[in-house]
N, C-alpha and C positions, 0 to 999 in steps of 0.2 A: 756473344751476349752480353750487354753493358753489366757491369755489377755496381751501386750506388751507395756513398757511405752519405752522412749525416753526421756530420760535426758539432755537436749543439759545445755550446757561451753560455754567459750566462744566463741563468733562465728558462736553460734545454738541460740540466743532463739526463733528460728519459723523452724518448718520443712515443708518446703515444698514440695506440693504436699499432705498432709493431710489434704480434702474435714471434717470440722467443724461442729459437728455437737449438741456439743453443750462447754460452758466456762466455768466452774464450779468454782466459789469461794465455799474452801469447812477451815474446820480449826478441828482441833483436839485437843489432848488433853495438846499436845506439842508450843499449837498456829501454829499459818499457817500456809499453806506452802509458800515457795515462791514468786510464781504466782497463777491465778490462775489455776485450769487444764482443758486441750481443747482434749477431747472426740472426734473421729471422725474415721475416714474411709478411712486407706491406699490401694488400693485396692482393694484384696477381702477382707482384715485383719481390722482388729478395732483396735484400738493406742491410749493409750495417748498421750501427750505428759506436757512438766514439760521443763520450764525454769530458772536456776538449781541457778539463780545469778538476780530474776525478772526481769521483761520487762523494759527494756531501761541499761537490764547489773547494776542494781544500787545496792546488796548485795557482796562486798567482800568478801572472798573466808570464811574468819575466824569467820563471821557474818550470815552466811548462815544456818538460821535449818534446818540441817541437818533430825532430828527424826522426824520433824513435816512434810519433804520434806515425808519421805519412809513410817507414818505412811497412811500421806492422800494417798499415791499413793496401799497400801495395804487394808484400808477400800476402794476402789474406784473395790476393784477389779484384779490389778496388781498381774500378777503374773512372767515373766519376765520385765526384766531392762535390758538395754544398758542402759549405760554414757557414751555422748560421755566430754572427756580434752582434754583440751590447753597444752601441755604440753615442759617440754624442751628439748635437747638431751644430754646425759652421752655421750653414745659411739658411735662414731664418727661415726658409721655404720651407726647410725635413724640421721642423720644431718632433716636440716628443715624441713617439707615438707613430710615429712616419717611418715607416718601409723603402727601405733604398736595397738595390738592387746596382752597386758601382761598376764604374766602367772597366778605372789607375783606383794605383796604388803609389802613394809615397810614403819609403819608409827613413825614422823618424829613431829604429828601433838604435842597438847596440851593447854588444855582450856578448849577445844571442847566438846559442852555436848554430848556422845560416845555413850554409849548403853541407849537404853530399860530395861532394871535393876531397878529397887528400893526397898525402904525395903518390901519383904513382897515379890521381884518375882527379886531373885534371877539368870541372864539363865546364861552358860555355854557353850556356842555355837565351834562348830569345825573350828578354820577356816583356818587350817590344806595348805587347797586349796584355796584363798577369793575369784576364780573366776568364774563360771559354765563353765564346760566345753561342755554340752551340749552351749550354749551357744555360749563361742568361738570357735568352728568346723566352725556355721553356718555363726558367721560373718569374716569364713575365706574362706566358700568358695561359700558367697555372693562375697568377696571382687575376689575369681578368675572368675567367672562368668560375673563380670562386666569388668573385666581385669584391676588390679589395685592391684601392689606390697600392701605387708602389710611383716610383722615383723612378725611374729607367735611365739614369743616370747619376753617377757622385766618384768624384776625388777623394778617397780613402785615406787617413792620414793615422800609418800608424804609429803610434807612441812609445815607450819605453816602459813607464806604468811601473811601482802600481797606482803611485798618489796621480793625484787629475792636473791637467794643466792651470796654470796664470790664464790671467787674461792676458799676457805679454804674448805670450804662445800661444796661445790660439790665433792673435792680429794677425801672427808672421806665417802659423797655418792655414790662415783667412786668402793673405796675402802669394802664397802657397799657388792657390786656387782650390786649398782643399776645402771638397763639406763635411765631411762627418771624421770624428776623431774616437780614436779604441786601441787596445793594446794587445792585439793579437790576430792582426792581421798579416804580419810577417814571423816568423818569414813564412809560415803556412804557405803562403801563397805560392811562393818563393821555389819550393821546398817539392812541390807539388808540381808544377812546374819541370823540376830535376826528374822528377818522377816520372817524370812521363802519365802522367794524373792529370783530366780534366779536372776543374776546378771553377766555383763561381763560389761567390758569397750573398750570403742573403741580412741585410741589419737593420734591428732593431733600434731605431732612436730613441733612449729614456729619458733625457736630457739635452739642455740646449747648453754647451759649453760656456764653457767658466768666461766672464766678461759678456754672457747673450741673452743675461738673465734679469733681473733688477733683484735677486737675493744673491743667498748663496748656495751652493749643490748639498742637497741633503743626501741620504741613502733616507730615507723618505719614499723623497720625488721618484730614485730609482725606481726600489723596490715597485707601487705604487705602477709606474710606466709601463715595466715588465709584464705585475700581472692583468694591464688591461693589452696590451700589445698578444705579447706568449701566446694567446689564443688564434689572432693571425697566421702568424705565424706557422703554429698547430696545423689551421688550414690551406695557408694556399704549401705546403708543402705534401698534406695527404693529397692536393689538387694535381702536385707536381707527379709523386708517386700514382695515382692512379689511370696516369694516362702512358 
């Protein structure tokens, strides 16, 4: 029996509709995860929720303990992870408030603890296709049932942060074939693969990336897109969890 975890990013620090049965503060050999694991029921499904940035959004992307997060979910018996990410749009078709279920990722991060491999524990995992197709198709089917348009493919550029990118950097990402850009997609996805967990991403575009709009990027713009778009994210997740 599968156990699904929702890893919530910016704008999703709690999962509405989740009837919490237990909030468990845990630790792992890699340290403590970002927040307590919240176990509960959503409809007829057992679900675990984890706030990636911690309660109150206190952790910037480069300081998230991704290894502890994934290890804690694995140790809790989780088999499937749906990651929710707020991203910038590079592809002009993926404007603010668009929902994207990416099929590929390019890692531009550096200096993060990115693997469970250590001395005496060599791990080589196939990462040709970073997202689990079964979960991607489940999200796409849920979007269709809920009446939400989603982009069913996209290449996610994972950058270091916490600053936003320069216009020249975004030009480079576009030349590399990237459609959206965020700061938390890696090493979360590759760690999930190392841990043997199914993993898919549901991304909400909250702004056009640098050089892709008329003016500068403002937090007011991002917060408005989060406010408008997260309702559709929650609706899609509710539909996904009800099937």
